[in-house]
C-alpha positions in Angstrom: -19.5 -19.6 18.3 -19.5 -16.3 16.2 -22.4 -15.8 14.0 -21.6 -16.6 10.0 -22.8 -16.8 6.4 -21.5 -19.7 4.5 -22.2 -20.5 0.7 -19.7 -22.2 -1.6 -21.2 -22.6 -4.9 -18.0 -24.5 -6.5 -18.9 -27.7 -7.8 -15.8 -30.2 -7.2 -15.5 -33.4 -9.6 -13.0 -35.4 -7.8 -11.3 -38.7 -8.8 -10.0 -41.0 -11.8 -10.3 -39.6 -15.0 -12.7 -36.6 -14.2 -10.9 -34.3 -16.8 -13.0 -36.0 -19.2 -16.0 -34.0 -17.8 -14.8 -30.7 -18.9 -16.9 -30.8 -21.8 -20.1 -31.5 -20.0 -19.4 -28.4 -17.6 -18.3 -25.6 -20.1 -20.9 -23.8 -21.9 -20.9 -25.4 -25.4 -20.6 -21.9 -27.2 -18.0 -20.9 -25.1 -14.6 -19.4 -26.3 -12.1 -20.8 -23.7 -8.6 -19.5 -22.8 -6.8 -22.1 -21.3 -4.2 -20.9 -18.8 -1.4 -22.6 -17.5 2.0 -22.4 -15.7 5.7 -23.8 -16.7 4.5 -26.4 -19.0 4.7 -29.5 -16.6 1.0 -30.2 -17.7 2.8 -31.1 -20.9 4.6 -33.9 -19.4 2.3 -35.3 -17.2 -0.5 -36.2 -19.6 -2.8 -33.5 -18.4 -2.5 -31.1 -21.4 -3.5 -34.0 -23.5 -6.5 -35.1 -21.4 -7.5 -31.2 -21.2 -7.2 -30.5 -25.1 -9.1 -34.1 -25.8 -12.2 -32.9 -23.6 -11.9 -29.6 -25.1 -11.5 -30.8 -28.8 -15.1 -29.7 -29.8 -14.5 -25.7 -28.5 -12.7 -22.7 -29.6 -9.6 -22.9 -27.1 -6.7 -20.4 -27.1 -3.9 -21.1 -24.8 -1.7 -19.1 -22.6 1.3 -20.4 -20.7 4.1 -19.2 -18.6 2.1 -17.9 -15.3 4.8 -18.3 -12.5 5.0 -19.7 -9.1 4.3 -16.2 -7.9 1.7 -15.2 -10.6 2.8 -11.8 -11.5 0.8 -8.8 -12.7 3.0 -7.9 -15.5 2.7 -11.3 -17.2 -1.1 -11.8 -16.5 -1.7 -8.1 -18.2 -0.5 -9.9 -21.1 -3.0 -12.5 -20.7 -5.6 -9.7 -20.0 -5.0 -8.3 -23.5 -5.6 -11.8 -25.3 -9.0 -11.7 -23.4 -10.2 -8.4 -24.8 -8.7 -9.2 -28.2 -9.9 -12.5 -28.8 -13.3 -11.9 -27.2 -13.0 -14.8 -24.6 -16.0 -15.7 -23.0 -14.7 -18.5 -20.5 -11.4 -19.0 -18.5 -10.1 -22.6 -17.6 -7.1 -22.7 -15.2 -5.0 -25.7 -15.5 -2.4 -25.8 -12.6 -1.8 -25.0 -9.1 -2.7 -22.1 -7.0 -0.6 -19.7 -8.8 -2.3 -20.3 -12.0 -5.9 -20.4 -10.4 -5.2 -17.3 -8.6 -3.8 -15.6 -11.7 -7.0 -16.8 -13.5 -9.0 -15.3 -10.7 -7.4 -12.0 -11.2 -8.2 -12.1 -15.0 -11.8 -13.2 -14.2 -12.1 -9.8 -12.2 -10.1 -7.5 -14.7 -11.8 -8.9 -17.6 -15.1 -7.2 -16.5 -13.4 -4.1 -14.6 -14.3 -0.5 -16.1 -11.3 1.4 -14.3 -8.6 2.5 -15.8 -5.8 0.8 -13.8 -6.4 -3.2 -13.1 -4.1 -3.0 -10.2 -6.5 -1.0 -8.2 -8.6 -4.4 -7.7 -5.7 -5.2 -5.5 -4.5 -2.2 -4.2 -7.6 -0.4 -2.9 -9.0 -3.3 -2.8 -12.0 -3.8 -4.8 -14.1 -6.8 -4.2 -15.3 -8.6 -7.2 -19.1 -9.5 -7.1 -18.8 -10.7 -10.7 -16.3 -11.9 -12.9 -15.5 -14.0 -16.0 -16.7 -17.4 -15.5 -13.9 -20.0 -14.8 -13.1 -23.2 -14.0 -10.1 -25.3 -12.7 -8.1 -28.2 -13.4 -6.2 -28.8 -10.2 -2.5 -30.4 -10.6 -0.7 -29.3 -7.5 -2.5 -29.4 -4.2 -1.8 -26.5 -1.7 -3.7 -23.3 -1.8 -7.2 -24.5 -1.6 -7.7 -21.8 -4.5 -9.9 -24.6 -6.3 -12.7 -24.1 -4.0 -12.4 -20.8 -2.6 -13.0 -16.8 -3.8 -9.7 -15.6 -2.9 -6.5 -14.9 -4.5 -2.8 -13.2 -4.2 -1.0 -11.8 -6.9 2.5 -10.3 -7.3 3.8 -7.1 -8.7 7.4 -7.7 -9.3 8.3 -4.1 -10.5 7.3 -2.6 -6.9 8.0 -5.8 -4.7 4.1 -6.0 -3.9 2.3 -9.1 -3.0 -1.5 -8.3 -2.5 -4.5 -10.0 -2.0 -8.1 -9.9 -3.5 -11.3 -11.4 -3.5 -15.4 -11.4 -3.5 -18.3 -13.6 -4.3 -17.7 -13.7 -8.1 -14.4 -15.3 -7.9 -15.7 -18.6 -7.1 -14.7 -21.5 -9.7 -18.0 -22.6 -11.2 -16.4 -26.0 -10.8 -13.2 -27.8 -10.3 -11.5 -31.2 -11.3 -9.5 -32.7 -8.8 -7.8 -36.0 -10.2 -5.4 -37.3 -7.4 -3.2 -39.1 -10.1 -1.7 -36.0 -11.3 0.4 -36.2 -8.1 2.8 -38.9 -9.5 4.7 -36.7 -11.1 5.1 -33.7 -8.6 8.4 -32.9 -7.4 9.0 -33.6 -3.8 9.9 -30.0 -3.1 6.4 -29.1 -4.2 4.7 -31.9 -2.2 6.8 -30.6 0.7 5.3 -27.2 -0.1 1.6 -28.2 -0.6 1.7 -30.1 2.8 3.3 -26.9 4.6 0.8 -24.7 2.9 -1.9 -26.2 3.7 -1.6 -27.3 7.2 -0.4 -23.3 7.9 -3.8 -22.8 6.4 -5.5 -24.6 8.9 -3.3 -23.0 11.5 -4.3 -19.7 10.3 -8.1 -20.4 11.2 -7.6 -22.4 14.6 -4.3 -21.1 16.5 -6.2 -18.4 18.1 -8.4 -18.4 21.4 -11.1 -21.1 22.2 -14.4 -19.9 21.0 -16.4 -23.0 21.9 -17.0 -24.1 18.3 -16.3 -27.6 18.9 -17.0 -29.2 15.7 -15.0 -26.9 13.7 -12.0 -27.4 16.1 -12.4 -30.9 15.3 -12.6 -30.7 11.7 -9.6 -28.3 11.5 -7.7 -31.0 13.8 -8.6 -34.2 11.3 -7.3 -32.0 8.5 -4.0 -31.6 10.5 -3.9 -35.0 11.4 -4.2 -36.5 7.9 -1.7 -34.3 6.5 0.7 -35.3 9.5 -0.2 -39.1 8.7 0.3 -39.0 5.0 2.8 -36.5 4.4 5.5 -39.7 4.9 3.6 -41.9 2.9 3.1 -39.8 -0.3 6.6 -38.5 -0.2 7.8 -42.0 -0.1 5.4 -43.2 -2.7 3.6 -40.5 -5.1 1.8 -43.2 -7.0 0.0 -44.3 -3.7 -3.5 -43.4 -4.9 -5.2 -43.2 -1.6 -2.5 -41.2 -0.1 -2.8 -39.1 -2.8 -6.3 -38.6 -2.2 -6.2 -37.9 1.2 -3.5 -35.2 0.5 -5.3 -33.5 -2.4 -8.7 -33.6 -0.2 -6.9 -32.2 2.9 -5.6 -29.2 0.9 -8.9 -28.4 -0.9 -10.8 -28.7 3.0 -8.0 -26.3 4.6 -9.0 -23.4 2.9 -12.6 -23.6 1.2 -14.3 -21.9 3.9 -15.7 -24.1 5.8 -13.2 -24.3 9.2 -13.2 -20.3 9.6 -17.0 -20.0 10.0 -17.7 -19.4 13.4 -14.4 -18.9 14.7 -11.7 -16.2 15.1 -8.9 -16.5 12.3 -5.5 -14.7 12.5 -3.9 -14.5 9.1 -0.8 -12.5 10.2 1.4 -15.5 9.5 0.2 -14.9 5.5 0.3 -11.4 5.8 4.3 -11.2 7.0 4.9 -14.1 4.9 4.0 -12.8 1.7 6.3 -9.9 2.3 9.3 -12.3 2.8 8.4 -13.6 -0.9 8.2 -10.3 -2.6 11.4 -9.5 -1.2 13.5 -12.6 -1.6 11.0 -14.7 -3.7 11.0 -17.5 -1.4 8.5 -20.5 -1.7 5.0 -19.1 -0.2 4.6 -22.1 2.0 8.5 -21.7 3.1 7.7 -18.3 4.3 4.8 -19.5 6.5 7.0 -22.1 7.8 9.6 -19.4 8.7 6.9 -16.8 10.3 4.4 -19.3 12.0 6.8 -20.5 15.1 7.7 -16.8 16.0 4.0 -15.5 15.7 3.1 -18.3 18.2 6.0 -17.5 20.6 5.7 -13.6 20.1 1.6 -13.7 20.9 2.1 -17.0 23.2 0.2 -15.6 25.9 -2.9 -14.9 24.2 -2.6 -18.5 21.9 -1.2 -20.7 24.7 -4.8 -22.3 25.4 -5.3 -23.1 21.8 -1.6 -24.3 21.4 -2.3 -26.5 24.5 -5.4 -27.8 23.0 -3.4 -28.9 19.7 -0.6 -30.1 21.5 -2.8 -32.6 23.4 -5.0 -33.5 20.2 -2.6 -33.3 17.5 0.9 -34.3 19.4 -0.5 -36.6 22.0 1.1 -34.4 24.5 -0.8 -35.3 27.6 1.5 -34.1 30.7 2.7 -30.7 31.9 1.0 -27.2 32.5 -0.8 -25.4 29.5 2.4 -23.3 29.2 4.5 -26.3 29.0 2.1 -28.0 26.4 2.0 -24.7 24.4 5.9 -24.7 24.0 6.1 -28.5 23.1 3.6 -27.7 20.4 5.5 -25.1 19.1 8.4 -27.3 18.9 6.4 -30.0 17.4 5.5 -27.9 14.5 9.1 -27.0 13.6 10.0 -30.4 13.6 7.1 -31.4 11.2 8.3 -29.0 9.0 11.8 -30.3 9.1 10.6 -33.8 8.6 9.3 -32.5 5.4 12.7 -30.6 4.7 11.4 -27.3 5.1 13.7 -24.7 7.0 12.3 -22.6 9.7 15.1 -19.7 9.9 15.2 -17.1 7.3 19.0 -16.8 7.4 18.7 -20.4 6.0 17.3 -19.0 2.9 19.3 -15.8 2.1 22.5 -14.1 3.8 20.6 -10.6 3.2 18.3 -11.1 6.2 19.1 -8.5 8.5 17.1 -5.5 6.7 13.6 -7.9 6.6 12.3 -6.9 9.6 12.4 -3.3 8.7 11.0 -3.9 5.2 8.2 -6.1 6.3 7.0 -3.5 9.0 7.4 -0.7 6.9 5.6 -2.3 4.1 2.5 -3.3 6.3 2.4 0.2 7.7 2.2 2.0 4.5 -0.7 0.1 3.2 -2.8 0.6 6.6 -2.1 -2.9 8.1 -1.4 -1.9 11.5 -3.7 -4.3 13.3 -3.3 -7.9 12.4 -3.9 -10.9 14.2 -7.0 -12.5 15.6 -7.4 -9.8 18.5 -6.2 -7.1 16.0 -3.2 -6.2 18.2 -0.3 -6.9 15.8 1.4 -3.6 15.0 4.2 -3.0 12.6 6.4 -2.7 15.6 5.5 -6.2 16.4 5.9 -7.3 13.1 9.2 -6.1 13.1 10.2 -8.2 16.3 8.2 -11.3 15.2 10.3 -11.2 12.0 13.7 -10.7 13.7 13.0 -13.5 15.7 12.7 -15.7 12.6 16.1 -14.7 11.7 
């Protein structure tokens, strides 16, 4: 097991009725900017609950943060923060709203001329404006980590940021919100969380037995509850397991002491930037090709995954590993998630060159757990995904 440091300061309030606790958690003299997305919170009851809980606070609203939080839109919110002298941010939404709020938390205290530099350089955020979240769409784990990804539409860039100053002070997770989420977003959330685990697991053995077992338990839970929650979104027990699995998949715990990959995300982000394909679906497109391309260096963990997750007990290491990749694709297909780029766009033949060049241009020339995936490899991986 590798050396590691671990601290997660986010307080989690989980379960029915927890939105009512907002007033007890936010400082009494705070001037709050409430951020949300397309307005679904106004049809599922969350908006009314939040407004009731914050009745005694000075609250300004900013809606319209899109599924891939866009820099240009967030800059409008930043102008409001400065003009209105906001002191506290509250993200009410899924990972995109929370990621956008993290950018604003950093940008609000940033003293440079161009806030995009926080992402482009990148600049680690040691201290941000305090913020909290009310999670409405399980998927990204952003409610309990310090990372964010922001899109700049004008330049077709999608970049990450982070730092210890970007942990939410607290996050409210009420699984009851799941009953109103469209099937497509449920499937995306399951796929996103599952791939988050794979990025931290599908590398090489590091003799971190407990971390492996925790990662496997999250994947097993997602596989088990997927058909249940898609059939009946009012099933509270399944909703609880779904929401908590997504949080645990990326709150930092399972990546401690082990090598991690993240090449799937790095490449997948370029597909979103170019085609605006749902983030989770880009991961489902790229992950099988990464595992096939890096088969020899990943086959031991692939075989372990085959045995423990898919109950594949017979065959050689190579045979088990190959079946594991096929089973992963089958799982995504069971969620109605397509796994070939050509199933999303007819304009796919230039994507391999685009992704390779974009990663090369920003100096990302050594991806993966062994830092051996070059832009030339990225070209081949994306081409395999057509």
